[in-house]
C-alpha positions in Angstrom: -26.7 66.2 -213.8 -28.1 67.6 -217.1 -30.3 64.7 -218.2 -32.4 64.7 -215.3 -31.5 62.2 -214.0 -29.5 61.7 -210.8 -26.3 59.1 -210.4 -29.0 56.7 -208.5 -31.4 56.7 -212.0 -34.0 59.3 -209.6 -34.7 62.5 -211.1 -31.8 65.1 -210.6 -31.9 67.0 -207.5 -32.5 70.4 -209.7 -35.4 68.7 -211.7 -38.7 70.1 -209.7 -37.5 73.2 -209.9 -36.8 72.8 -214.2 -40.7 71.8 -214.2 -41.9 75.0 -212.4 -39.6 77.0 -215.2 -40.8 75.0 -217.9 -44.3 75.1 -216.7 -44.1 78.8 -216.5 -42.1 79.5 -219.4 -45.0 77.2 -221.3 -48.4 79.0 -219.5 -46.1 82.7 -219.5 -47.3 86.2 -222.2 -43.5 87.6 -221.8 -40.5 84.7 -221.0 -39.4 87.7 -218.4 -42.5 86.6 -215.9 -40.6 83.2 -215.1 -36.9 85.1 -214.8 -37.2 84.3 -210.6 -37.7 80.6 -211.2 -34.6 80.6 -214.2 -32.6 82.1 -211.1 -34.0 79.5 -208.6 -33.4 76.7 -211.1 -29.5 77.8 -212.1 -28.9 78.5 -208.0 -30.0 75.2 -207.6 -27.6 73.9 -210.4 -24.3 76.3 -209.8 -25.4 77.5 -206.3 -24.0 81.1 -207.3 -26.2 82.7 -204.4 -25.0 80.7 -202.3 -21.2 80.5 -202.2 -21.2 84.4 -202.7 -23.4 84.8 -199.7 -20.7 82.0 -198.1 -17.3 84.0 -199.4 -18.4 87.4 -197.5 -19.5 86.3 -194.4 -15.7 84.1 -194.4 -14.5 87.6 -195.2 -16.5 89.3 -192.6 -15.1 86.8 -190.1 -11.1 87.0 -191.6 -12.0 91.3 -190.6 -13.2 90.2 -186.6 -10.5 88.4 -186.0 -8.2 90.3 -187.1 -9.6 94.0 -185.6 -9.8 91.6 -182.4 -6.1 90.9 -182.6 -5.4 94.5 -183.4 -7.1 95.4 -180.1 -5.4 92.2 -178.3 -2.1 93.2 -179.4 -2.7 96.8 -178.4 -3.7 95.5 -175.0 -0.6 93.8 -174.6 1.9 96.5 -176.0 0.5 98.6 -172.8 0.9 95.6 -170.6 4.3 95.4 -171.3 5.5 99.0 -171.4 3.8 100.1 -168.6 5.0 100.3 -164.7 2.9 98.9 -161.6 1.4 101.0 -159.6 2.5 101.1 -156.6 0.0 101.4 -153.5 2.3 101.9 -150.6 1.3 99.0 -148.6 5.5 98.0 -148.6 7.4 100.8 -147.6 10.5 100.1 -147.9 13.2 101.4 -144.9 15.9 104.2 -146.1 19.0 102.1 -146.8 17.6 99.3 -148.0 17.3 98.1 -151.7 13.8 96.2 -151.3 12.1 93.9 -148.3 13.7 91.9 -145.9 14.3 88.4 -146.4 
């Protein structure tokens, strides 16, 4: 929350990050020295890096599932179109269409 207080009345979840950033900014000769602490505070507020990582993980998981589905479809196509291999254990007599019942 922007006020610095949480819903329960205590300090907000990002207050420690804000304190570190404010302390650095007050003591630094150049504001660019506190860039890392500012990034930590903004990340705590908005979770932009966390959301980006989650999107990347989700995208990679979907791509992996698609590759696995494609390879599974290829295997199914091969099995559906192939003929069974005869090993010659059952030999039909000439004149019979198949094994005797």
